[in-house]
N, C-alpha and C positions, 0 to 999 in steps of 0.2 A: 723231882724231875725238872730239869731246866726248861723254861718256856722258850718256844721258838720265836725268834725275832723276825717279824715280817720283812720281806725284802723291800728295799727302798723303792718308792714309786717313781716311775719315770715322769718326765715332764708331761703335763696334761696338754692335749691339743687345744689351741686357742678356740674360745667360743666364737661361733659364727655371729656376725652382726645381724641385725634385723634386715638390713638391705640384702645381705647374702642369702638369708633364708627366703626372703621375698623373691629374689632372682631364681633360686632353686625351684620354688613352687611354680613360678611362671614358666620356667623351662619345661617342667613336667607337664604342665597343661598344654603347651605348644606342641611338644612331642606327641602327646596323646591325641591332640587334634589332627595332626598329620596322619598318624596311624589309623585313626577312625575314618578320615577322608579316603585313604587308600583302600580300606577294607569294605566300608559301607557306602561310600559316595556321599555327595553333598545332600541329596534328597533324604537320606536316612540318618544323617548325622544329627545328634542331639547333644545338648550341653550335659544332660544326665549321663550319657554314655562316655563323653569326654572326661568328666569328673571321675567316673568309676575307673576308667583306665589309668588315670593319673593317681588314683588312690586318695582322692580328696572328695569333699562334699561339694554339691552344686553351689551352696552358699559361698564356699571358699573361691570357687571359680569366678563368681560375680563380684568378689572383692578386688579382683585383678582386671576384669573386663566388664564393661558396662552392658554390652550387648553381644549376642552371638556373632553378629557381623564383625564387630571389632575383634573378637577372638579369631575368626577365620582369617581376617586380614593380617593380624599379628603372626599367625602360624605361617602364612605365605612369606611374610617378611623374615621370619626366623629360618625358613627353608632356603631361600634364594642364595644367601652367602655360602651355604654349604654346597649347593649345586655348582656355584661358580668356582669355589676352591677345588672341588673334585675335577671340574672341567680343565682348569689350568694344570693340575697334576697329570691328568690324562694326556693332554697335548704334549707336556714336557717329557712324558715317559716314552713317547714314540721315538724310534730310531732317528738319530740326528740327520741322517742322509735323506730321510723321507721329506717330501714336499710339505712345507708348513701349511699351505692353504688346504691341501687335501686332508691333512691331519686335523686341522681345525674344523672342517666340515664334517668329517666322520665322527669326531667327538661331540660336535653339536647335536648330530642326529642321535648318538648314543645317550646324551643327556636327556633329550626329549622322550626317550623310551623308558626312562625311570618312572616307576609307578607313582612316586610322590609328586613328580613334576606334572605328570598327566592329571593327577588329582587337583593340583593347583590350577591347571588350565580349565578343568571342569568348573571351578569356581568362577573364572572369568566368563565362561559361556553362560552360567546361571545368572551372572550379574546383569545381563542384558535386560531382564525383566524384574530385577530386584534393585530398586534405587538405593536402598541403604547399603547393600553389599557392594554395589558399583562405586558409591562414594568412598567406602572404606578401602576398597582395592585401588582406587585412583591415587590415594595418598601414598600407597606403597609402590605403585607401578613406576612413577617418575624417577625416584632414586634408583630403582632396580635397573631401568633402562640406561641410566647414566653409568651404573657399574658395568653393564654389559659393554658399553662403548669404551669404558676405561680398559677393560680386559682386551678388547680388540686392538686398542692402541698399544698395549703392552706386547701383544703378539706380533704386530706389524708396525713398529715405530716409524720406520722410514716412509712407508706408504702413507701413514696417518699425517705426516708432516708435509708431504708433497702433493697429495691428491685432495683438492677442495671438496670433492664429493664423497670422501671416505665414509662419513657417518651415514649418508644416504644409502651407500652400498651395503653397509653393515645392517641397516634396518631391513633392506630387501632380503638379505640372507636369513635373518632371524624370522621374518614373516613367512618366507618360503618354507622353511622347515616346520615352523609352528603350524602353518596352514595345512601342510601335508599330514601332520599328526592329528589335528582336529578333524579334518575332512576324511581321514582314513584312506587317503588315496595311495598310500605307500606303507605297507606293513614290513616289519623287520625281515621276514622270510620271503617277501615278494620281490622278484627281480626288478620290478618297476622302481623300487626305492633306490636300488643301486644306480639305475640310469638317471634318476632324478638328482642324486648326489653328485654323479659325475658331471652332469650338465651344470649344476650349481658351482662345482669346482672350476670348470672351464670358464664360466662367466666371471668368477672372482679373480682368476688369474689374469684374464683380459682386462678387467676393470682396474686391477692393482698394478698392471705392467706400466713401465715408464712410457711417457707419451711417444717417444721416438720408436718404441717397439710395437705400438698399437697398429693394427692393420688399418690402412686408409680406406675410407669409403669411396666406392667407385662413383664417379660423377655420372649423372644421367645424361643420355644422348640428347 
């Protein structure tokens, strides 16, 4: 009986480098950290649970991150670009005839309703009484705020170049929405949140309008 000739093997996939394997492991840990934060919250999050969800040992976790605080800050840093990318896609998907300011405000509110972003905010609240966590998050917060302002300039390029207070107005808008989320003053199904967003939209329209279109202040008698 003639022996069967095995079919020729196809090209083998290239072996991953040590750096690629390291980045894959790190990404697993960061994704597991975010999911643990969302489900359990900061108070109940442990490195044991994070490692378990990532399918790794706790020892492997600490080969990538020296402390739990460093892991948490890295997870937030890993999360923020994803949130920003989704935000830009959401604003861009709105009908072209819709007012850009209103769309930006609505999508900003929607972004802050995401469980993973609320979990990140929880970390910032916890950092008030945790010096190590506060220091770790401060290293992430600066670049993140710069990215937020970059996005605002991309959405409103003409306003950004003509209004000297543009960055201050953007900060006010960010703080207003984040403050409403943290304080619980406006829930997604609460009519108050719609009134708040409409007020913020009117404020931004006024702040971003050309100087000649801004209402003049009445002089006092």
